[in-house]
Backbone and ligand atoms as CSV (ligand in chain L), in Angstrom:
chain,resi,resn,atom,element,x,y,z
A,1,MET,N,N,116.369,98.760,88.022
A,1,MET,CA,C,115.955,97.669,88.907
A,1,MET,C,C,116.437,96.265,88.451
A,2,GLY,N,N,116.831,95.528,89.339
A,2,GLY,CA,C,117.341,94.173,88.966
A,2,GLY,C,C,116.198,93.248,88.479
A,3,ASN,N,N,116.614,92.110,87.894
A,3,ASN,CA,C,115.521,91.214,87.364
A,3,ASN,C,C,114.825,90.422,88.429
A,4,THR,N,N,115.353,90.385,89.636
A,4,THR,CA,C,114.804,89.517,90.667
A,4,THR,C,C,113.709,90.195,91.393
A,5,ARG,N,N,113.322,91.393,91.033
A,5,ARG,CA,C,112.294,92.109,91.789
A,5,ARG,C,C,110.928,91.797,91.258
A,6,HIS,N,N,109.958,91.617,92.190
A,6,HIS,CA,C,108.627,91.476,91.861
A,6,HIS,C,C,107.875,92.504,92.637
A,7,LEU,N,N,107.135,93.332,91.901
A,7,LEU,CA,C,106.417,94.451,92.572
A,7,LEU,C,C,105.079,94.017,93.046
A,8,LEU,N,N,104.993,93.091,93.980
A,8,LEU,CA,C,103.801,92.569,94.477
A,8,LEU,C,C,103.163,93.513,95.522
A,9,ASN,N,N,104.051,94.214,96.227
A,9,ASN,CA,C,103.640,95.045,97.295
A,9,ASN,C,C,104.228,96.491,97.174
A,10,LEU,N,N,103.713,97.342,98.010
A,10,LEU,CA,C,104.237,98.760,98.005
A,10,LEU,C,C,104.657,99.053,99.400
A,11,ALA,N,N,105.909,99.470,99.594
A,11,ALA,CA,C,106.404,99.819,100.954
A,11,ALA,C,C,106.588,101.293,101.073
A,12,LEU,N,N,106.086,101.896,102.101
A,12,LEU,CA,C,106.231,103.348,102.337
A,12,LEU,C,C,107.334,103.496,103.428
A,13,ILE,N,N,108.370,104.206,103.156
A,13,ILE,CA,C,109.369,104.492,104.121
A,13,ILE,C,C,109.438,106.043,104.316
A,14,GLY,N,N,110.111,106.503,105.397
A,14,GLY,CA,C,110.235,107.922,105.574
A,14,GLY,C,C,110.200,108.218,107.098
A,15,PHE,N,N,110.503,109.403,107.378
A,15,PHE,CA,C,110.661,109.848,108.757
A,15,PHE,C,C,109.319,109.931,109.477
A,16,MET,N,N,109.358,109.864,110.786
A,16,MET,CA,C,108.189,110.034,111.667
A,16,MET,C,C,107.454,111.302,111.199
A,17,GLY,N,N,106.163,111.261,111.054
A,17,GLY,CA,C,105.447,112.425,110.661
A,17,GLY,C,C,105.446,112.744,109.181
A,18,ALA,N,N,106.011,111.851,108.403
A,18,ALA,CA,C,106.053,112.123,106.906
A,18,ALA,C,C,104.725,111.800,106.268
A,19,GLY,N,N,103.846,111.068,106.993
A,19,GLY,CA,C,102.509,110.737,106.498
A,19,GLY,C,C,102.316,109.327,106.069
A,20,LYS,N,N,103.233,108.422,106.486
A,20,LYS,CA,C,103.109,107.037,105.954
A,20,LYS,C,C,101.779,106.363,106.315
A,21,THR,N,N,101.274,106.603,107.522
A,21,THR,CA,C,100.036,105.937,107.926
A,21,THR,C,C,98.846,106.493,107.091
A,22,SER,N,N,98.672,107.822,107.137
A,22,SER,CA,C,97.517,108.459,106.498
A,22,SER,C,C,97.586,108.146,104.946
A,23,VAL,N,N,98.759,108.369,104.339
A,23,VAL,CA,C,98.860,108.133,102.891
A,23,VAL,C,C,98.717,106.640,102.633
A,24,GLY,N,N,99.355,105.812,103.449
A,24,GLY,CA,C,99.353,104.389,103.235
A,24,GLY,C,C,97.879,103.814,103.206
A,25,ARG,N,N,97.021,104.322,104.115
A,25,ARG,CA,C,95.637,103.789,104.139
A,25,ARG,C,C,94.904,104.242,102.832
A,26,LEU,N,N,95.167,105.489,102.459
A,26,LEU,CA,C,94.464,105.908,101.221
A,26,LEU,C,C,94.923,105.115,99.973
A,27,VAL,N,N,96.250,104.822,99.920
A,27,VAL,CA,C,96.780,104.072,98.825
A,27,VAL,C,C,96.208,102.686,98.795
A,28,ALA,N,N,96.180,102.094,99.953
A,28,ALA,CA,C,95.624,100.671,100.034
A,28,ALA,C,C,94.159,100.655,99.522
A,29,ASP,N,N,93.407,101.678,99.966
A,29,ASP,CA,C,92.027,101.799,99.521
A,29,ASP,C,C,91.927,101.858,98.018
A,30,GLN,N,N,92.767,102.740,97.441
A,30,GLN,CA,C,92.681,102.968,96.015
A,30,GLN,C,C,93.146,101.788,95.143
A,31,LEU,N,N,94.130,101.057,95.697
A,31,LEU,CA,C,94.649,99.948,94.977
A,31,LEU,C,C,93.917,98.660,95.330
A,32,HIS,N,N,93.017,98.658,96.278
A,32,HIS,CA,C,92.360,97.459,96.808
A,32,HIS,C,C,93.363,96.513,97.351
A,33,PHE,N,N,94.332,97.114,98.054
A,33,PHE,CA,C,95.442,96.272,98.666
A,33,PHE,C,C,95.090,96.222,100.203
A,34,ASP,N,N,95.731,95.159,100.884
A,34,ASP,CA,C,95.694,95.198,102.341
A,34,ASP,C,C,96.615,96.284,102.839
A,35,TYR,N,N,96.365,96.743,104.045
A,35,TYR,CA,C,97.254,97.739,104.725
A,35,TYR,C,C,97.916,97.131,105.917
A,36,LEU,N,N,99.230,97.254,106.010
A,36,LEU,CA,C,99.889,96.758,107.137
A,36,LEU,C,C,100.896,97.749,107.641
A,37,ASP,N,N,100.876,97.971,108.964
A,37,ASP,CA,C,101.775,98.940,109.600
A,37,ASP,C,C,102.692,98.208,110.510
A,38,THR,N,N,104.027,98.309,110.278
A,38,THR,CA,C,104.911,97.455,111.044
A,38,THR,C,C,104.872,97.759,112.521
A,39,ASP,N,N,104.698,99.055,112.898
A,39,ASP,CA,C,104.576,99.419,114.299
A,39,ASP,C,C,103.328,98.749,114.964
A,40,GLU,N,N,102.282,98.785,114.169
A,40,GLU,CA,C,101.017,98.192,114.721
A,40,GLU,C,C,101.221,96.711,114.919
A,41,MET,N,N,101.820,96.086,113.930
A,41,MET,CA,C,102.090,94.609,113.961
A,41,MET,C,C,102.869,94.229,115.225
A,42,ILE,N,N,103.958,94.991,115.389
A,42,ILE,CA,C,104.821,94.713,116.575
A,42,ILE,C,C,104.068,94.928,117.869
A,43,GLN,N,N,103.253,95.921,117.898
A,43,GLN,CA,C,102.501,96.225,119.137
A,43,GLN,C,C,101.439,95.117,119.368
A,44,SER,N,N,100.804,94.674,118.295
A,44,SER,CA,C,99.790,93.608,118.580
A,44,SER,C,C,100.422,92.242,118.887
A,45,ARG,N,N,101.570,91.964,118.240
A,45,ARG,CA,C,102.226,90.710,118.520
A,45,ARG,C,C,102.786,90.633,119.974
A,46,THR,N,N,103.311,91.718,120.425
A,46,THR,CA,C,103.916,91.706,121.729
A,46,THR,C,C,102.943,92.147,122.840
A,47,ALA,N,N,101.801,92.657,122.384
A,47,ALA,CA,C,100.823,93.249,123.328
A,47,ALA,C,C,101.417,94.309,124.184
A,48,ARG,N,N,102.343,95.064,123.561
A,48,ARG,CA,C,103.000,96.190,124.272
A,48,ARG,C,C,103.107,97.339,123.340
A,49,THR,N,N,103.240,98.551,123.961
A,49,THR,CA,C,103.441,99.717,123.151
A,49,THR,C,C,104.873,99.857,122.704
A,50,ILE,N,N,105.073,100.514,121.652
A,50,ILE,CA,C,106.464,100.750,121.190
A,50,ILE,C,C,107.288,101.481,122.350
A,51,ALA,N,N,106.591,102.467,122.936
A,51,ALA,CA,C,107.233,103.232,124.028
A,51,ALA,C,C,107.771,102.289,125.129
A,52,ASP,N,N,106.910,101.343,125.469
A,52,ASP,CA,C,107.223,100.372,126.526
A,52,ASP,C,C,108.454,99.490,126.110
A,53,ILE,N,N,108.405,99.069,124.895
A,53,ILE,CA,C,109.593,98.266,124.391
A,53,ILE,C,C,110.859,99.019,124.451
A,54,PHE,N,N,110.802,100.219,123.947
A,54,PHE,CA,C,111.956,101.098,123.977
A,54,PHE,C,C,112.474,101.260,125.466
A,55,LYS,N,N,111.512,101.551,126.335
A,55,LYS,CA,C,111.912,101.885,127.682
A,55,LYS,C,C,112.464,100.703,128.520
A,56,LYS,N,N,111.779,99.522,128.338
A,56,LYS,CA,C,112.182,98.375,129.186
A,56,LYS,C,C,113.232,97.469,128.512
A,57,ASP,N,N,113.202,97.320,127.147
A,57,ASP,CA,C,114.086,96.486,126.496
A,57,ASP,C,C,115.203,97.195,125.705
A,58,GLY,N,N,114.900,98.469,125.401
A,58,GLY,CA,C,115.893,99.241,124.624
A,58,GLY,C,C,115.673,99.245,123.150
A,59,GLU,N,N,116.205,100.173,122.514
A,59,GLU,CA,C,116.022,100.300,120.998
A,59,GLU,C,C,116.495,99.063,120.239
A,60,PRO,N,N,117.704,98.471,120.582
A,60,PRO,CA,C,118.175,97.349,119.812
A,60,PRO,C,C,117.153,96.210,119.771
A,61,ALA,N,N,116.416,95.989,120.898
A,61,ALA,CA,C,115.413,94.937,121.006
A,61,ALA,C,C,114.310,95.195,120.026
A,62,PHE,N,N,113.893,96.449,119.971
A,62,PHE,CA,C,112.858,96.867,119.051
A,62,PHE,C,C,113.296,96.621,117.574
A,63,ARG,N,N,114.527,96.981,117.273
A,63,ARG,CA,C,115.089,96.789,115.910
A,63,ARG,C,C,115.046,95.329,115.510
A,64,LYS,N,N,115.339,94.456,116.465
A,64,LYS,CA,C,115.344,92.981,116.251
A,64,LYS,C,C,113.909,92.541,115.836
A,65,LEU,N,N,112.960,93.077,116.559
A,65,LEU,CA,C,111.532,92.768,116.250
A,65,LEU,C,C,111.102,93.173,114.848
A,66,GLU,N,N,111.671,94.427,114.567
A,66,GLU,CA,C,111.379,94.929,113.189
A,66,GLU,C,C,111.990,94.053,112.138
A,67,GLN,N,N,113.272,93.617,112.362
A,67,GLN,CA,C,113.926,92.822,111.392
A,67,GLN,C,C,113.282,91.476,111.134
A,68,GLN,N,N,112.818,90.882,112.269
A,68,GLN,CA,C,112.131,89.618,112.196
A,68,GLN,C,C,110.854,89.771,111.358
A,69,LEU,N,N,110.104,90.811,111.643
A,69,LEU,CA,C,108.864,91.058,110.874
A,69,LEU,C,C,109.157,91.327,109.399
A,70,VAL,N,N,110.120,92.115,109.070
A,70,VAL,CA,C,110.463,92.361,107.695
A,70,VAL,C,C,110.784,91.099,106.962
A,71,SER,N,N,111.448,90.167,107.574
A,71,SER,CA,C,111.818,88.928,106.917
A,71,SER,C,C,110.556,88.118,106.511
A,72,GLU,N,N,109.516,88.371,107.294
A,72,GLU,CA,C,108.238,87.531,106.998
A,72,GLU,C,C,107.356,88.270,105.906
A,73,LEU,N,N,107.726,89.554,105.592
A,73,LEU,CA,C,106.837,90.243,104.680
A,73,LEU,C,C,106.949,89.760,103.245
A,74,ALA,N,N,108.027,89.088,102.927
A,74,ALA,CA,C,108.269,88.619,101.575
A,74,ALA,C,C,107.097,87.682,101.127
A,75,ALA,N,N,106.356,87.140,102.075
A,75,ALA,CA,C,105.292,86.218,101.753
A,75,ALA,C,C,104.010,86.975,101.426
A,76,ARG,N,N,104.004,88.290,101.614
A,76,ARG,CA,C,102.792,89.037,101.395
A,76,ARG,C,C,102.527,89.363,99.881
A,77,LYS,N,N,101.278,89.594,99.574
A,77,LYS,CA,C,100.951,90.014,98.217
A,77,LYS,C,C,99.873,91.110,98.359
A,78,ARG,N,N,99.914,92.024,97.340
A,78,ARG,CA,C,98.934,93.061,97.369
A,78,ARG,C,C,98.730,93.760,98.737
A,79,THR,N,N,99.855,94.191,99.228
A,79,THR,CA,C,99.844,94.872,100.575
A,79,THR,C,C,100.590,96.148,100.540
A,80,VAL,N,N,99.994,97.148,101.093
A,80,VAL,CA,C,100.743,98.432,101.381
A,80,VAL,C,C,101.375,98.274,102.724
A,81,ILE,N,N,102.700,98.385,102.828
A,81,ILE,CA,C,103.401,98.197,104.063
A,81,ILE,C,C,103.902,99.569,104.566
A,82,ALA,N,N,103.370,100.111,105.621
A,82,ALA,CA,C,103.837,101.383,106.217
A,82,ALA,C,C,104.875,100.973,107.227
A,83,THR,N,N,106.060,101.502,107.100
A,83,THR,CA,C,107.179,101.053,107.949
A,83,THR,C,C,107.487,102.113,108.986
A,84,GLY,N,N,108.046,101.661,110.136
A,84,GLY,CA,C,108.498,102.605,111.147
A,84,GLY,C,C,109.645,103.474,110.581
A,85,GLY,N,N,109.790,104.699,111.097
A,85,GLY,CA,C,110.806,105.585,110.486
A,85,GLY,C,C,112.266,105.136,110.444
A,86,GLY,N,N,112.599,104.251,111.397
A,86,GLY,CA,C,113.962,103.756,111.470
A,86,GLY,C,C,114.177,102.471,110.766
A,87,LEU,N,N,113.203,101.879,110.343
A,87,LEU,CA,C,113.293,100.509,109.804
A,87,LEU,C,C,114.209,100.425,108.560
A,88,PRO,N,N,114.174,101.389,107.660
A,88,PRO,CA,C,115.103,101.237,106.445
A,88,PRO,C,C,116.530,101.615,106.723
A,89,THR,N,N,116.815,102.006,107.938
A,89,THR,CA,C,118.249,102.292,108.244
A,89,THR,C,C,119.024,100.984,108.422
A,90,ASP,N,N,118.335,99.856,108.428
A,90,ASP,CA,C,119.007,98.545,108.463
A,90,ASP,C,C,119.053,98.038,107.025
A,91,PRO,N,N,120.236,98.012,106.436
A,91,PRO,CA,C,120.290,97.647,105.015
A,91,PRO,C,C,119.699,96.261,104.692
A,92,VAL,N,N,119.711,95.402,105.678
A,92,VAL,CA,C,119.059,94.097,105.490
A,92,VAL,C,C,117.574,94.239,105.249
A,93,ASN,N,N,116.958,95.104,106.020
A,93,ASN,CA,C,115.504,95.388,105.858
A,93,ASN,C,C,115.247,95.995,104.509
A,94,LEU,N,N,115.988,96.895,104.082
A,94,LEU,CA,C,115.754,97.588,102.778
A,94,LEU,C,C,115.997,96.626,101.637
A,95,ALA,N,N,116.979,95.782,101.692
A,95,ALA,CA,C,117.245,94.821,100.616
A,95,ALA,C,C,116.076,93.818,100.585
A,96,SER,N,N,115.622,93.417,101.782
A,96,SER,CA,C,114.554,92.407,101.727
A,96,SER,C,C,113.290,93.047,101.205
A,97,LEU,N,N,112.892,94.227,101.534
A,97,LEU,CA,C,111.679,94.843,101.024
A,97,LEU,C,C,111.805,94.998,99.531
A,98,LYS,N,N,113.007,95.343,99.025
A,98,LYS,CA,C,113.150,95.525,97.597
A,98,LYS,C,C,112.902,94.367,96.746
A,99,THR,N,N,112.978,93.159,97.333
A,99,THR,CA,C,112.761,91.996,96.500
A,99,THR,C,C,111.320,91.786,96.152
A,100,HIS,N,N,110.400,92.419,96.908
A,100,HIS,CA,C,108.924,92.194,96.645
A,100,HIS,C,C,108.091,93.348,96.642
A,101,ALA,N,N,108.690,94.551,96.892
A,101,ALA,CA,C,107.918,95.765,96.957
A,101,ALA,C,C,108.567,96.904,96.249
A,102,LEU,N,N,107.716,97.827,95.706
A,102,LEU,CA,C,108.270,99.077,95.242
A,102,LEU,C,C,108.389,99.994,96.497
A,103,ILE,N,N,109.551,100.605,96.598
A,103,ILE,CA,C,109.798,101.424,97.798
A,103,ILE,C,C,109.566,102.882,97.551
A,104,VAL,N,N,108.625,103.444,98.237
A,104,VAL,CA,C,108.328,104.866,98.063
A,104,VAL,C,C,108.667,105.585,99.385
A,105,CYS,N,N,109.514,106.626,99.256
A,105,CYS,CA,C,109.809,107.378,100.443
A,105,CYS,C,C,108.968,108.627,100.482
A,106,LEU,N,N,108.313,108.824,101.557
A,106,LEU,CA,C,107.575,110.106,101.776
A,106,LEU,C,C,108.568,111.021,102.538
A,107,TRP,N,N,108.944,112.076,101.885
A,107,TRP,CA,C,109.867,113.015,102.378
A,107,TRP,C,C,109.231,114.220,102.990
A,108,ALA,N,N,109.770,114.783,104.053
A,108,ALA,CA,C,109.225,116.006,104.614
A,108,ALA,C,C,110.392,116.754,105.251
A,109,SER,N,N,110.331,118.078,105.292
A,109,SER,CA,C,111.450,118.877,105.848
A,109,SER,C,C,111.305,118.812,107.374
A,110,PRO,N,N,112.430,119.074,108.073
A,110,PRO,CA,C,112.405,119.044,109.522
A,110,PRO,C,C,111.321,119.980,110.165
A,111,GLU,N,N,111.149,121.145,109.432
A,111,GLU,CA,C,110.114,122.077,109.976
A,111,GLU,C,C,108.735,121.488,109.854
A,112,LYS,N,N,108.439,120.861,108.746
A,112,LYS,CA,C,107.084,120.246,108.557
A,112,LYS,C,C,106.951,119.067,109.551
A,113,ILE,N,N,107.973,118.341,109.657
A,113,ILE,CA,C,107.842,117.181,110.601
A,113,ILE,C,C,107.568,117.707,112.015
A,114,TRP,N,N,108.268,118.676,112.432
A,114,TRP,CA,C,108.020,119.257,113.787
A,114,TRP,C,C,106.563,119.740,113.902
A,115,GLU,N,N,106.038,120.397,112.851
A,115,GLU,CA,C,104.688,120.906,112.893
A,115,GLU,C,C,103.742,119.771,113.030
A,116,ARG,N,N,104.034,118.593,112.487
A,116,ARG,CA,C,103.124,117.443,112.475
A,116,ARG,C,C,103.212,116.613,113.789
A,117,VAL,N,N,104.414,116.542,114.388
A,117,VAL,CA,C,104.549,115.710,115.551
A,117,VAL,C,C,104.586,116.395,116.867
A,118,ARG,N,N,104.554,117.722,116.863
A,118,ARG,CA,C,104.826,118.481,118.082
A,118,ARG,C,C,103.732,118.175,119.213
A,119,ASN,N,N,102.517,117.904,118.782
A,119,ASN,CA,C,101.506,117.571,119.785
A,119,ASN,C,C,101.326,116.105,120.097
A,120,GLN,N,N,102.240,115.372,119.532
A,120,GLN,CA,C,102.078,113.877,119.850
A,120,GLN,C,C,103.163,113.402,120.799
A,121,THR,N,N,102.845,112.365,121.555
A,121,THR,CA,C,103.814,112.011,122.643
A,121,THR,C,C,104.199,110.552,122.618
A,122,HIS,N,N,103.738,109.783,121.560
A,122,HIS,CA,C,103.930,108.339,121.614
A,122,HIS,C,C,105.192,107.937,121.021
A,123,ARG,N,N,106.065,108.857,120.489
A,123,ARG,CA,C,107.305,108.381,119.859
A,123,ARG,C,C,108.502,108.531,120.765
A,124,PRO,N,N,109.059,107.450,121.244
A,124,PRO,CA,C,110.114,107.572,122.261
A,124,PRO,C,C,111.353,108.393,121.754
A,125,LEU,N,N,111.668,108.271,120.501
A,125,LEU,CA,C,112.877,109.033,120.042
A,125,LEU,C,C,112.665,110.495,120.037
A,126,LEU,N,N,111.450,110.940,120.095
A,126,LEU,CA,C,111.220,112.438,120.141
A,126,LEU,C,C,110.990,112.917,121.543
A,127,CYS,N,N,111.004,112.047,122.525
A,127,CYS,CA,C,110.905,112.412,123.919
A,127,CYS,C,C,112.254,112.925,124.344
A,128,ASP,N,N,112.623,114.020,123.942
A,128,ASP,CA,C,113.989,114.562,124.005
A,128,ASP,C,C,113.938,116.014,124.510
A,129,PRO,N,N,114.915,116.494,125.250
A,129,PRO,CA,C,114.832,117.864,125.666
A,129,PRO,C,C,114.880,118.806,124.568
A,130,ASN,N,N,115.385,118.456,123.423
A,130,ASN,CA,C,115.369,119.345,122.214
A,130,ASN,C,C,114.889,118.557,121.033
A,131,PRO,N,N,113.582,118.320,120.922
A,131,PRO,CA,C,113.127,117.474,119.865
A,131,PRO,C,C,113.297,118.081,118.468
A,132,LYS,N,N,113.360,119.391,118.404
A,132,LYS,CA,C,113.584,119.954,117.060
A,132,LYS,C,C,115.012,119.606,116.515
A,133,LEU,N,N,116.008,119.702,117.427
A,133,LEU,CA,C,117.335,119.334,117.055
A,133,LEU,C,C,117.418,117.877,116.775
A,134,LYS,N,N,116.817,117.146,117.548
A,134,LYS,CA,C,116.820,115.621,117.398
A,134,LYS,C,C,116.240,115.244,116.001
A,135,ILE,N,N,115.197,115.884,115.555
A,135,ILE,CA,C,114.612,115.703,114.294
A,135,ILE,C,C,115.661,115.940,113.212
A,136,ARG,N,N,116.299,117.172,113.304
A,136,ARG,CA,C,117.276,117.532,112.295
A,136,ARG,C,C,118.431,116.505,112.191
A,137,GLU,N,N,118.908,116.135,113.403
A,137,GLU,CA,C,120.090,115.171,113.430
A,137,GLU,C,C,119.696,113.817,112.840
A,138,LEU,N,N,118.526,113.322,113.312
A,138,LEU,CA,C,118.121,111.971,112.895
A,138,LEU,C,C,117.853,111.996,111.373
A,139,LEU,N,N,117.143,113.034,110.950
A,139,LEU,CA,C,116.805,113.134,109.531
A,139,LEU,C,C,118.086,113.131,108.646
A,140,ALA,N,N,119.065,113.941,109.106
A,140,ALA,CA,C,120.330,114.037,108.358
A,140,ALA,C,C,121.015,112.713,108.281
A,141,ALA,N,N,120.998,111.976,109.468
A,141,ALA,CA,C,121.674,110.638,109.533
A,141,ALA,C,C,120.921,109.656,108.592
A,142,ARG,N,N,119.642,109.789,108.531
A,142,ARG,CA,C,118.814,108.774,107.758
A,142,ARG,C,C,118.680,109.081,106.293
A,143,GLU,N,N,118.989,110.297,105.914
A,143,GLU,CA,C,118.682,110.681,104.532
A,143,GLU,C,C,119.299,109.712,103.474
A,144,PRO,N,N,120.550,109.209,103.721
A,144,PRO,CA,C,121.167,108.346,102.691
A,144,PRO,C,C,120.353,107.043,102.577
A,145,PHE,N,N,119.707,106.663,103.587
A,145,PHE,CA,C,118.885,105.393,103.528
A,145,PHE,C,C,117.563,105.708,102.853
A,146,TYR,N,N,116.942,106.782,103.243
A,146,TYR,CA,C,115.622,107.148,102.570
A,146,TYR,C,C,115.889,107.353,101.031
A,147,ARG,N,N,116.993,107.877,100.693
A,147,ARG,CA,C,117.272,108.093,99.298
A,147,ARG,C,C,117.445,106.851,98.456
A,148,GLN,N,N,117.497,105.707,99.160
A,148,GLN,CA,C,117.614,104.489,98.363
A,148,GLN,C,C,116.256,103.932,97.905
A,149,ALA,N,N,115.208,104.726,98.214
A,149,ALA,CA,C,113.876,104.315,97.704
A,149,ALA,C,C,113.813,104.440,96.257
A,150,ASP,N,N,112.846,103.726,95.585
A,150,ASP,CA,C,112.685,103.869,94.130
A,150,ASP,C,C,112.073,105.187,93.803
A,151,VAL,N,N,111.224,105.708,94.624
A,151,VAL,CA,C,110.482,106.957,94.370
A,151,VAL,C,C,110.554,107.827,95.641
A,152,LEU,N,N,110.758,109.118,95.376
A,152,LEU,CA,C,110.765,110.006,96.602
A,152,LEU,C,C,109.689,111.023,96.324
A,153,ILE,N,N,108.806,111.190,97.300
A,153,ILE,CA,C,107.687,112.139,97.163
A,153,ILE,C,C,107.733,113.129,98.302
A,154,ASN,N,N,107.805,114.420,97.934
A,154,ASN,CA,C,107.888,115.437,99.047
A,154,ASN,C,C,106.426,115.714,99.494
A,155,THR,N,N,106.173,115.589,100.765
A,155,THR,CA,C,104.845,115.809,101.309
A,155,THR,C,C,104.669,117.175,101.972
A,156,ASP,N,N,105.709,117.987,101.914
A,156,ASP,CA,C,105.593,119.355,102.545
A,156,ASP,C,C,104.389,120.126,102.120
A,157,LEU,N,N,104.217,120.104,100.784
A,157,LEU,CA,C,103.145,120.961,100.208
A,157,LEU,C,C,101.995,120.124,99.610
A,158,ARG,N,N,101.940,118.861,100.035
A,158,ARG,CA,C,100.900,117.979,99.490
A,158,ARG,C,C,100.029,117.509,100.607
A,159,SER,N,N,98.687,117.464,100.341
A,159,SER,CA,C,97.789,116.818,101.340
A,159,SER,C,C,98.088,115.284,101.291
A,160,ALA,N,N,97.538,114.559,102.242
A,160,ALA,CA,C,97.656,113.148,102.209
A,160,ALA,C,C,96.995,112.584,100.971
A,161,ARG,N,N,95.892,113.157,100.551
A,161,ARG,CA,C,95.172,112.726,99.316
A,161,ARG,C,C,96.018,112.844,98.085
A,162,GLU,N,N,96.652,114.049,97.997
A,162,GLU,CA,C,97.556,114.305,96.844
A,162,GLU,C,C,98.756,113.453,96.809
A,163,ALA,N,N,99.355,113.258,97.997
A,163,ALA,CA,C,100.509,112.363,98.055
A,163,ALA,C,C,100.107,110.967,97.690
A,164,ALA,N,N,98.892,110.475,98.117
A,164,ALA,CA,C,98.446,109.171,97.802
A,164,ALA,C,C,98.266,109.013,96.301
A,165,GLN,N,N,97.753,110.014,95.677
A,165,GLN,CA,C,97.507,109.930,94.229
A,165,GLN,C,C,98.867,109.722,93.483
A,166,GLN,N,N,99.850,110.498,93.935
A,166,GLN,CA,C,101.178,110.324,93.401
A,166,GLN,C,C,101.756,108.937,93.597
A,167,VAL,N,N,101.572,108.372,94.755
A,167,VAL,CA,C,102.037,107.077,95.121
A,167,VAL,C,C,101.471,106.020,94.180
A,168,VAL,N,N,100.084,106.140,94.052
A,168,VAL,CA,C,99.306,105.202,93.230
A,168,VAL,C,C,99.821,105.323,91.797
A,169,HIS,N,N,99.999,106.548,91.334
A,169,HIS,CA,C,100.452,106.711,89.957
A,169,HIS,C,C,101.846,106.029,89.726
A,170,GLN,N,N,102.741,106.327,90.610
A,170,GLN,CA,C,104.093,105.770,90.505
A,170,GLN,C,C,104.050,104.241,90.573
A,171,PHE,N,N,103.240,103.682,91.446
A,171,PHE,CA,C,103.165,102.211,91.520
A,171,PHE,C,C,102.632,101.623,90.191
A,172,LYS,N,N,101.589,102.236,89.694
A,172,LYS,CA,C,101.015,101.681,88.457
A,172,LYS,C,C,101.971,101.749,87.312
A,173,PHE,N,N,102.682,102.936,87.288
A,173,PHE,CA,C,103.738,103.132,86.263
A,173,PHE,C,C,104.883,102.097,86.405
A,174,ALA,N,N,105.324,101.836,87.603
A,174,ALA,CA,C,106.427,100.918,87.804
A,174,ALA,C,C,105.976,99.505,87.422
A,175,GLN,N,N,104.731,99.188,87.773
A,175,GLN,CA,C,104.252,97.831,87.395
A,175,GLN,C,C,104.078,97.707,85.841
A,176,SER,N,N,103.590,98.753,85.235
A,176,SER,CA,C,103.376,98.636,83.752
A,176,SER,C,C,104.746,98.430,83.048
A,177,GLY,N,N,105.738,99.095,83.611
A,177,GLY,CA,C,107.069,98.990,83.000
A,177,GLY,C,C,107.696,97.585,83.129
A,178,ARG,N,N,107.120,96.769,83.956
A,178,ARG,CA,C,107.766,95.483,84.227
A,178,ARG,C,C,106.874,94.294,83.577
A,179,GLN,N,N,105.844,94.670,82.806
A,179,GLN,CA,C,105.039,93.648,82.159
A,179,GLN,C,C,105.547,93.275,80.824
L,1,S3P,C1,C,110.768,105.310,114.856
L,1,S3P,C2,C,109.544,105.652,114.258
L,1,S3P,C3,C,108.273,105.147,114.798
L,1,S3P,C4,C,108.470,103.833,115.563
L,1,S3P,C5,C,109.501,103.998,116.604
L,1,S3P,C6,C,110.862,104.422,116.078
L,1,S3P,C7,C,112.037,105.826,114.327
L,1,S3P,O1,O,107.417,104.938,113.676
L,1,S3P,O2,O,108.826,102.794,114.689
L,1,S3P,O3,O,109.014,104.963,117.556
L,1,S3P,O4,O,113.055,105.270,114.622
L,1,S3P,O5,O,111.950,106.764,113.482
L,1,S3P,P1,P,106.739,106.133,112.764
L,1,S3P,O6,O,107.686,106.537,111.755
L,1,S3P,O7,O,105.542,105.430,112.188
L,1,S3P,O8,O,106.378,107.188,113.732
C-alpha cells in the first residue's frame, strides 16, 4: 500500500448478491461505524429507483451519479461504504476509494449469486432473457476490477455473520499495520 492511504473507512465491493448490504450492516455495527450504501444514497438523492434511472436515463447516467457520489466520499470518516456491483469497474472510483478506505471484495461464484438473486426483481442488469448467462459474463468481465481489492473474501460457504467477522478482522489487522 502507498503512503498516501488513510484507512478511515471500509469499502465493500463485489458483484450483485455477494452480500455487501447484509455483511456491511453487520460490520458497521461491530466497528461502531456509520453505514452507507451508494445505491440507497443515489435513490434518496434523486428520489427515484435505480431501475427507473436505468430505464429512462440509461446506464451511463447512473454511472455518472455513482462517480459524483464517490468523489464526495473522501470526506467521510468511520464509515462502511457498500458499493453498487458495477461501481469499481470505473478505475477513477476505485482509485478514489483507495485513498481513504480499505477495499474488501466479497466474492461469490456465479452459481451462488444466481441462488441469491433469482427471486429478486429490482436489478435492471439482471432483467435479461438469460440471467444466468448474464451473471457469468458480467462477473468474468468484472473480475479484474474486483481483484484490485486489498482483501478478497469468498462468501460462498460463509454466512453473513462469518463473512462480517472476517472483514472486521482484516480491517483491524490492516489498521494496526499502519500505526
Ligand atoms: C449494479 C448493481 C446494483 C446497482 C445497479 C447496477 C451492477 O447494486 O448498483 O443495479 O452494475 O452490478 P448491488 O450490487 O448492490 O445489487
